[in-house]
N, C-alpha and C positions, 0 to 999 in steps of 0.2 A: 598748462597752467599756472598763473600766477598763484600766487600764496594769498593775496588778496580776493581773486577769482574764486577760490579753494574755501577760504572764512565766508563770502557770501553765498558759497553752495551750499554751506551745513547745515541752514533753516529748510532747503529745499530736497534731501536727499528722502527717499524714500524709508518705509520699514525701519525708522530711530527706536530702539530698544536700548533704555539705559541700563547699563550693565553693574555700576553702582547706585543703589538706592541706600541713601541715609540723610539723615533730617539736617546735617553739617553740611549738604551739599546744595549748592546754586550757581548760577550760568557764569561763566567765565565769561570775561572780556575777550574781544579781537586779539589782544596784543597778549595778555594769556595763553591763549591758546596758539599763537604762531611761537610763542616761548616755549609748550610745551612739548610742539610738535618737533623743535629743532630741526636735525638733517632728514629724522624721517617725517616727511611729509607723506603722511598717509590720509586719505580724505575721510571725515568721520561726520556721523552725522548731529553730533551735540558735544560739549564740552562741559565740563565741570572741573570747579573750584573747590576742593578740601579745604578748609581753612581750620580744621583741627590738624592735620595733618604740611599744612604751610607748600601742597604741592598741587598744580595741575593735574589733574586725573581725565584721560583722554579715553572716551569711550569709541573705540575702534569695532566700528560693527560694519556692516551687514548690509547684503543683503537679507531680507525677511530676519533681521534681528539677530541671524549666526552664522559667523564662518564666511561671507563674501563681502570684500566690498567695491560697490557698484559705484559709477561715476555720474554725474551730475544729470546727464540725460539719456540715462537709462531706465527704463521700465521692468518691472518682475514679470514675466510674462508665465502665466500656469497653463496645464495644458489644459486640452477638451475634454470630450465627453468618453467615459470607457465604453457602458454597457449598450449604446447604441454600434459604436463601430463593433463590436465584439458581435453582436447581434448580424449585422451588416454582412462581414467577414465570415462567421460561423454558417448564417443562413437559420441558427436556431432562434426562435422569440418566446416571448413568453414562461411560463412555469418561474424557475429560479432566476431569469435574469441575468443578470452580469456575473451572479456566484457559479451558474451553471458550467465558465468554461474555466472555472479554477477546477472542476472536476474532470471535465474533460478535456481539453486543453491548455494548461495551465504555461505551455509556451506561447500559445496565442495572446494572453493576457501578456507576457513577457514583449511580444514584439508588438501591441499597440502602445505600452508605456514608449520601450525604444523607437517608437515612429514619433513621438510625440520629444521625445528628448532632440531626435534628430531634427526636427523640424523647428529646434530654438526653444521650447519647454524650460526653464528654470526652475520650475516646480512639478512634481507629477504627485498624484492624489491616486492613494494604492486601493484596488479595487474589492473594497469593504463595505461598497453602498448596499448591496443585497446581502452581505456573508451576517443577518440577522435570523432572531427566530421565526420572526410573522414569515418572510420569506419564504425560511427552508423548512418550515411546517407545510410546505405546500407538500414535502416528501417523504415527509416523516422524519426530518434530519436537524429538525430544530436544538438537537444538544451536540451538533457539529459545527456550534459558529463558530467556536473557539478555533479549532484546529484549522477551518478555511479561513477567518481571519490573518493567522499564521503562517498560512501559503502565499497571502497576498499580499503581506508585509515581506515578506522573505525574498519575494519575486521583485518587488519594489526598489526593495533594497540593493538586490544584485545590479540592475540597470541601474542603478545610480552611480553605484560604485565603478561601474565598468565604461561609465560615461566619460567622451573625451575631457568635457567640462564640470564643474560643481555644477551638481544637480541634487535638490533640496528633494524630502518626502513630507508631502502631509498627509496624515494618519486622518482617513475618511469616520467619520462620527454621523452616522446619518439619521432621518427618521425612521423608528421603530415600529411605527405602524405603516399607515402607506404616505406617500410623497402628498405634498399640499392638503394634505387633509387636517389640518388643527382639529376637526371633530371627531377624531379616530385616534389620538396620540392616546398613549398607555397612560396607568395612570403613575405617578411619582413614586409609590414602593416598586412598583414593576419596572420601571423604566431606569431608574437610578442604580441597579446591581448591572444590568446589563451594559448601561454603557462605563462602567467599573473595570468591568472584564474586557471590556474589545478595548479603551484605552491600555490596558494592562499587558494585553495581547500586545499591541501595536508599538509600548512606549519602545522597547529593545531597539528599532529597526527605523521609525521615523525623527526626523528633524521636528516636525510642531504637530499640533492636533487642528484638525477643520471639522470643526458642527458644522455640517453644511443641510442647506435646504429646511431650516427653521421655519415651520407653517405658524407658529404661534411664541408668545413669551415663554408659556409653560416649558414647551418643548425646548428650546433654548437655553433655559434654564437648568433644567436639566444636564443636558448633553456638557454644556460649558462647564458645571459644578462637578459633576464626575471627571471632565477631562483635567483641569485645574486641580483636583484632588491629587491624580494619578502626576502630572507634570511638577508638580510644586511651585518651585520659582525657576528653575532652571529650564525650561523648556517654552515656546510659546502656545498660546491658546489661542484659534481665529474663532471665529461666527460669523457665518452666512447666511441669512433672512433670503427667503422667499418672498416675492410681494405677488400684492391681488393684481389681477390682469389690467385694472383699469388701472391708467399712473395717478398714483394720488392717492390709490385705497390702502397705503400702510400695507402689512402681512396680508397672509392670507387670509387669520382671524379678521380683519380689520381693524387689531389693535395698531397703532401710530409707532412709525421708526422712534419717534421719542420716548416713547412706555416701553419700547424695545431694551433701548441700549439703556436706559435708566436700571433696567429687572437686574440688569448683569452689573453693576457697577460696583459689587462686593467681590467682583472672581478675575479682576487684574486682565483682560479680556486686552491682547497684544495688537487685535487688527478687527475690524469691520467689513463685511463685504456681503453682495446681493450676487444670489446665483439663483438658475434656473428658474428664470424670470424673463419678461421679454425686454427688450433692449429697453423700448420708450419707456418703461415700469422703473428702471434701471435708472435713469437720467435723472427723473421727478425722484428717486430715492438720496440720488446722489446727491442732489442739491439741498436735499431735507438733511442726510447728514454730515456734511459740511459743515453744516451750522452749529451742530452740535458735541463734536468730537474732534481731535486734535489731530488722534491716532490714523494709523493706514490704512485706507479705505480702497478696498477693489470690487471686482467687478466681471463674472465671468455670466452671460446670459445664456438661452436654450434657443432652438430652432422652432418652439410650439407655442400654440397656445391649447393652456391647459382648459377645459370647461370643468364647470363647480359640478363637486359630486365623481372625479373622475377617480378610478383606481385602477390599478394595472391588466385586474382581470376579469371588470366590468364591459360592458357593453358600449363606454363610451368612447369618443374618440378622440385625440388630439388633433388638432389643426395645423398644418406642419407651414412654418412660413416661408415667405421665399428671401428672405436676406443672403444676400450677393455677399462677396468674401469683401469686397468695395465698400458693401452700407456696413457691414462689419466694421471694418476699421475708421470706416468717419465716426460710428458710434466711439469706437475708443480714443479716437485720438480728441472728441469733443469730451468724457471722460476725464482723461487725461489732464486736459486741461483746466476743468473742474476740480483736481486734485486728487481725484484716484492716480494710485499707485502699482496695482497689481490688475494685472486682467485678463484672463482667458477663454473658455468656453465650456460650455455645458452639455445638455442633448442637442444632439445634432451638428454640434463644432466640433469639425473633426482636423486632421493634423493637417491640411490644406488651407483651413482658416489661422491656424495657428502661426503654419509656414510666414503666412503675409503678415503677421504681427508682429511678430519677431524680424523678418529682413527689413519693416519699417522703423522697428524701433524707435515709434514716435519721440521728437524731438520736444524740446519743451520742458523749463522746471514750472508744474503747477504750484508751486507756495512758495514764496518769499517772505 
């Protein structure tokens, strides 16, 4: 790769987090960047010139803002669904859902993580989606949510540490009530201490926090504010919203993507994603989001249509989509061209999807 090509690629590398934040920092010219790199021609997303030091400060980052340098045409691959894979392999359904495996067969959790890593995932998400008091209370275990979250985080850390390539861990901070049910989001004074405790438990083991499947503005503010409080300025915080089934309908709550983004302005969110949502809704959401932010954008869809009013334990049934691996790749390609730099899967998206996505390593630089 020539120096000019490298310099042109700086502004289209994904996951750019500036490590040096100061009012004295301004964008450097290409010449200043080239001089700063010298013989150490590393790829960097952005370079800055610090006038007070009179030296070029090069922020050499990263895939996902920490520790891994990625080339121009590469995509950050997130893993796929955990709960569905655990149920499929164990035969257990309902009840404590994905938390059940932490009690009965933690090695199975490790195996699912490992299979995603083997399939090419660059990042795995902790199995903490169901380690929350509301789910655990079904078996009188609500006071064990910290213990189980700790188990889940340690499992993910061990898998990542033993992986042949660099694998990052996202600490999942999920809905504390029912997924998709913005009307059942706990009161702020209930949610905040739980989110902070979960984040504190995960913090020693994870590389970033992922506030996922957020169905409304208030839910995302509660999760993100707690994550940022624990993370400080040293760890990335991502937020991922779940969208209405009808493309263009905003969040499940009916609030717009712009409203959701604006509500998080004070928390320095590092990336914005959509998950546990139909790919058609994500396509529309990405088009909206790219007009609102220059931060990295991600997508990890599910394979289900979720009816209004659904909960994990009621009689309403989700409807499985017939999305094939090929169709998934087609959506992923379109998203990357639209500016998405992180793609994976949620409920129903298994290792075969992630393997196909990683193998394709969709080419092209979405933003120049």
